[in-house]
N, C-alpha and C positions, 0 to 999 in steps of 0.2 A: 737613290730609295733609301730611308732610312727607317728603321722600325725596332719598336720596343713596347716589352708586356710594361703594362703600372699596377697589376693588377692583377693575383695570381686566384683564384676560388680556392676553398676551404679543404684543408683532407678530409676532411668529413664529408660530403656529397650522396644522400639518398636517392637510391638505385632510380627510380624514379623523375629523380629533378636533373635539371640541367646545369653543366659544370659553366661557369661563367667567366671568360679570362677580358679582360680591359684592355689593348692594345692603343700606339699610338701610332699613324703614319704618318712620315713629311718626304719632301720634295726639297732635299739639300743640292741637287745639280745644276746644272747652269741652264740657262733659260726662264725668261717668266710662270710657265709654267707646261708640262708636260703628263701624259699618258700611264702608267702604273699598272698592273695587275697583282691581285693577293689571292692565294691557293694553297690548298693543304697537301702537302708530299703523300699519297697513297699507298708506298711501296712497303712501308714496314707496319701498313694498318691492318692485319691480321686476321683484327677480332670484330670489325665491321665498328669500329669508331664512328658517330655519324659529329662532322664539324659545321658552321655553319656560320654568314656571318648576313648580317640583311635578313634572315630566313632563307637563304639561299645553301644550300651545298656550296663546299667551297673544294669539292672534287671535280669544278669544272672552272677555272679560274675567275675572276668576280676583277671588272677592268671601272679604274678610275682615273675619268675626262681630265683637261684641263686642270691639273692637281698644282693650285701657285704654290712659288716656291717659297720658301722657309712659314709654311703652314700647318700647325698642327692637325691632324685629324688622328678624333677618338672613334672607336670600332668596340663593339663587344662582340667575341667569339663565344661560341655555344657546343659544350660536346653531349653528345650524349653516348652514352652505351652500347655495346651492340649485342646480340639479341642471346645472349648465352655467359658471357663471363663477365665481370663486375673490376678485374683486373687489367690493363694491357699497356701494353708497350706504349710510349708517349709519342709525337707525333709531330712535323715541322711544318709550320707556318711560313709563306716564303713569298716576299713583297718586293718588287721588281719591275724594271723599265718594261713598255707594253714591249718592244724594243729589241730585247729580251738579252741584251748585253750587258748588262747590270742587275745583282738583287742580292737581300740580306733575307736571314733565317734568323727564328724562333723557335722555340721547343716548347710545343708544350704540353706541359704534367701540374701532379698536384699531389704529391705521395714521393719521397727521400729513402730507399733505404739503402744500409751499407753507411761506411767509414771512410773517407780521404778517396785514395782513386779506385776502392771498388763501390763508392758512390752508385745508387742505379736508380734513374727514374720512371717514374710510369702514372699511367692515368686509374687513376682507381677511385669507382663507388665504392659504399657502404654496401658489402654485403648481408642481406637478412639474414638470421640466424635460422642454419639449412630444416629445409622440410624433415619430416620421419611419417611415416602411410602403416598403417593398418596392414598385416597380412595374414596369412593362413585363413583357419578359420573364423579369428576375430574378424577376418577384411568380409569376408562372406557372407557370415552370420546375421553380422555385427552385434553380437551378444554373447552370453557364455554362461555355461551352470558347471556346476561342481558337486556332481552328486556320488555317489558311490559304485557307479558302472566306471568309471574312473578306471585304468588301471592303477596307477597311485594318483588318491586323489590328496596326497599331502602335496603337492604339487599341481600349478595351471598353466604349462609353455603358454610362453609367451611369443606371439611372430614379429615384426616390423621389419619394414622396409627403405632402404635408402634411394630415394629417387639420383642422387645424383654417383651413385657409385661409380659409375661408368668412367665419373674423372678423381674419386678418390673416396677412400672409404671413410665411415666416423671417426676409425682413428688418429684418419691423417689430419681431420680435418682442426686440431688442435691450435694449430696456425694459423687459422680462418676464424678465429674467436670463441670457433665452439669450446663449450666447458665440459657439458654433461648430454647426456640421454634417459630420462628420469622414466619409469614407468610408475605413475602415481595411480593412489585409489581414496576415495571417499565412501564410509556409506550414507545412500540413496536417504537424503533430506537435512544432513549436515550441510555443512562448509568447509571442514575445514579438509586439505589434502594432506595426503602421508604418503611418506616415499615405499615404494615397496619393495621387500628382501627377497635375496636368497642366500641359498647356500656357499658357503667355500671350506674348503678345506688346503689347512697347512701340507706343507712339507712333511712332517710327522702325525700326518693323519688325523689331527685336532680340526675340531668342526664349529666353523663361526658361520656368521653373516653377517651381510652386507647391502646394500643399496642396490638394487637395479641400476646399471648404467651400460647402454648399448651402445657404448662409446669407448669402453674399460679395454677392452682386447679386439685386436688385430686380428686377433685367430675365432671369435664371436662371429665371423660378418665373412658369408662364404664370398664368391668370386660373381655372383648373382646381385649380392647388396643386401639379402635376408640373412637377419641376426634372429635368432631363438635362443630366449634363457627363461629358467625356471623362476616362476613366483614361489615361493615360499608360505603357506596358506598355517601349515599345522603350526597352534602352538602359537600364534600373531592374528593371526583375521580367524575372527569367529565367523558363529553362519548367519547369513542373514543379503541381503538386497545393495550391492554394490557400483559404483559407478567407478571408469577406470579411464582413464589417457596416459598420452603420454608423449613427454614435450621434448623440445630440445632446450637448452639453456648455454645462452652466449657471453662474452664478456659486455657488459654495460657501454653503451655511448653515451648515456643523457639524451636520444632520444625519444621515437613513440617506443611501446613496448612490444609491437608487434619485429619491430625490426631485431632486439635481442632475445627472442624467443618465440618459438612456435607450441602451438598443440596440435591435437592431432582431435579430430571430434569425440565426445565423452561418448562410451558405449555404457550399455547397464547388462547386469548378470546377475546369477544368483550363486552363494556357495551354502549346499543344503545336503549335509551329511545324514539324516534321519532318519530313518526309515519308519512308511505308517507301520503303525501298529491296530489291530482291535482293541477300542475299548471298551470294559465292560461287556455284559451278555449282550445274546442277540437278543432284541425285544420281536413281543413281547415276551416280559419274564416269565410266563408262566408256562408249562410244560405243553398241554391242551389249549388249540386252538383252534378254531373254525375258517371249514374252508375258505376261499377267496379274500381272508384276513390277510393281512400287509406282516409280513415277517420282516426283519433289517438289522444289518451291523454298522454300529458307528466305529468311525476309525478318530486316532490321534491327529487327523491331519486330512486337506481337503482329498479326494482321492480324481486319478483320470476318469473319467466315466465312458471313455474308448477303449481302453487297454484290460480289462478283464472280463474271464467266461467264468462260466458258474453251471451247475449241473442240480437238479433238483430227483430225487428219485423215491415214491411212494412205495414200501418193500411190501412182500407180498401182493403186487397188485404188475399186470401189464405197464405201468405210465413211469416212463422216465422222462424228465421234460430238458431242452436246454435252454439257452439265455434266449435264444429265439421265440422260444410257445411259451413265456413266461413275460406277464407284465413286468417292466423293471423300471424301478427312480431311481435314478444316481444324483445326488443333490449335496451337492460339497463333501463332509465327510459322512455323509451314508449312504451306504446302498441299501434300498428296499424293494420286493416284489412279492407278488401274491401268485398263488395258483388260480388260469382262469377257467373257472367251472364250463364255460361254455365250450371247449376246443372237444367237447368228447367223450366229458368226466364219467362210466358210472358213478352217480354221487353218493347214494349208498353201498356201493361196493369200498368205496375207498374210509369212508368214519369209521375213524378206532385205528385209523392203521397211524404207521410212524411216518413221520416226512422228515427223508436224507438231504443234507444243505450242503454243498462245496462249491466255496467259491474262489477263485486264484488262476495256474494254469492247469490246465487240464490235461494236456499233454504233452509230454515230454519237447517234441518237438517246435510247438506252439511260441509266438512271441507273445500271446496276450498273458497277462499277469498280475496282481493289485499294484500298482506304481499310482503315487503321488504326483501331483501334477509337477514337480521339478523329475521327474524321470526312477525313482529310487522304488526300489523294486521291498514288495512284504521283504522278512527275514527269513533264507528260504533253510535255517535248519527249524525254524519257525514251520514253514509252509501253509499251505491251505487253508483259511476260515474253514471250519465244518460245526456241525451243530445240527441237532434231530429234536425235532418235535414233534407232537400226537393230533390227527386229529379227531376232533371231538366228536364222539358217539350221540348225533342227535337222532330224535321220533321228528324225521322229517312228516309224521302223516300229521304231527302238532303244529309243525310250524308256519307261520303263515310266511308270503314274501311280499313285497310290495317293488312299484316301479313306477315309472311317467309315462304318461303317452304327450301325444301333441297331435293333434288337428288341425291338416291345412284346408281351407273350402271354405267352411260356414263362417259365414257376414256375423261373428259375435260379436257382442258386447260386453262393459265392464262390468253387468250384471251375470256373467253369464252363470255364476253360482247359482243363481235361483230361477234359470230355463230350464228350457226339455233335455239340454244337451245333458246331463250330468246322468241322468235315467237312461235314457237310448244309449249312450257309449256305455252303462253298465250291461244291455241289454246285447248289443251287436258284440262284445269281445267274450260275456258267457254263450252265445250263439259260437264263435268263432273256435272257445274251445270244451263245444259240446259239455258244456257242463252247468250247472241249476247258478243261473244269476246273482241267488243268494248266498253265495260264494263271493262273490265280488262288490268289491268297494270302493266307491268313488268318496277318496279323504279330500278333496277340494279343485276346484273346478277356476281357472281365471281361462281372458283372456288377453294374451300382451302380443300386440301389434298385429290386430286380426287373426292370431293362429290361437287354437284353441289348445290348453294345457291342465291335465289334468294329473291329481295322483292317484292312482290304481293300487289299490291290496288284494292280494287273492286268500281266503281264509281257508283252513282245513276244515273238513268234511263234516270237522267232531264239534265244528262249533256255527252251520251251516244248514242244521236240522235235518241233515244224511239224505235230504231231495237228489233225484238226477232225472234226468229229460229220456221219457219210454224210448227202451229198446239201445239205452248206452250204460256203459259198466267205466267210462273215464272220469265219472264224477268220484270215484274213489284215489284219482292220484294224486301225488300230494302237491301244494301247493308253488313249492321247486320243482319240481315235472312239468305242470301246467305253464309255469313260467315260461323255459325252455321248448314246449312245447307252441307256446303263439311266438316265442322266436323264431324258432325252422319255417313255423304258417309261412308268417312274413317275409322270409328269405326268395319261400319258394314259389310263391306268390305277387305275380309284376304283373297289371293290368291298369286300365287308364281311368283317372276318376279322383275323387280329394283322398288327400297321403291321412293314412294314421300311423305317427309312429311312434315307437313301445322304447322307450330308456331305461333297462334295468339300472340295480341301483351299482352294477360294477359298468355302468356306463357302457352297455351294447345296446346296440340301437336296431331295430326291423322296422317292418309294414306287416300291418294287416289287412286282408282283403275281406270283406261279406259282402250280405248281400241286404238289399233294404232302399224301403223309398228314402231318396234323398239320404243314401248311406251308399255311399261308393266306394269303399276305400281303395288305396295302393298306394 
């Protein structure tokens, strides 16, 4: 038997490709034909390199029957890398008589290292640039926030993981083409990436900066493959929204880019070291306000609407309200609220009184405070937002009140305003309130999807002629108290029949119940 390698593969075979050798087999013995076997010596194949001919594994000998004398047979031998490594020992290919008395061998390799007598042969596939992975908080949160809550907002600690740390540290991979493991960043919406920098100090104590390279020092990587370096932000990176990535860079081989580099998924984060501040004076600007009128504070940036607390006290009265007892609206840069006069306040008692407002951190042990959407609290040296307003001293006996009612049930039509509903509704509300119906005005009536909707106004007694029902003193009540009476009455009365729903200016709803032909409200 005789065997020669007629063509060797390139020194650069990509990891998912097959390494192809061409061999020539011939029968140079006696006789016109003989049977031969071809096999791969597995004794030194520790890395599981796969050797095949005609698609069949050569770990089992392949037979060639009746191989004629002095005839050359060409074959392709394919080599595939093992499951974990890219560089393996060479493998001997053996070709011999089926009788086992004669055999020849050639060595399969594609890479030589060393010189002279020290030259060594290897089967080597191109190893992709090593992977790197996010670790720590960046891996868990998939984002980052740099705010005033950090112990040292001058830096952002960045931790990465070396998946091959059990084989080699990053610093030792320089012999495997690895050149750098850089942290890069760019402002969101831009294209150009910049290398993140860290602070270094020379032996004389002089400080300088250098690009973050997780490969630069073996001491930086621990025994588990984790490396943490500090990204220097102060004086280099301004506030804003940024994207970051970590990438490995390897010696270029001229192949596809993903062989010479690897990048982690891009993470997005925010650098915000500006605390929220009050913008201007509380609104409205005038000191005298109506009860139920909105009071609001504007800030320099959007506020976390789930994080603050507040307290409102009406001085010289028993009324103090927490945030749960107020009607609060938080939108963007604004926190607004109003005192709900329907929670049992004696309106006449609070007229002319001072309202003391405090927004922020109400108890030392509480985590609630005024925060922006990136977790920056209002300056603790400034403290909570505090201001005072005075409730206007109105004469409720001379003021009117208006609200909206809706009646479910009547088969109303589009001409409801001209029908009997207006007058009958006025009489029924007057009856419930035990006051002269002349104090009740039906401003507008409409039929919306077969629901009767009306705007109602209660006049002060001075504008209604001073009349009252026989035996009743209720007529003298002011319109505000009459509205509360109507609301309270609707909450107490729950019976079957048509619904009369009363909605006040502040959005409060109730149900009116009255007796009368064709008008049984619930």
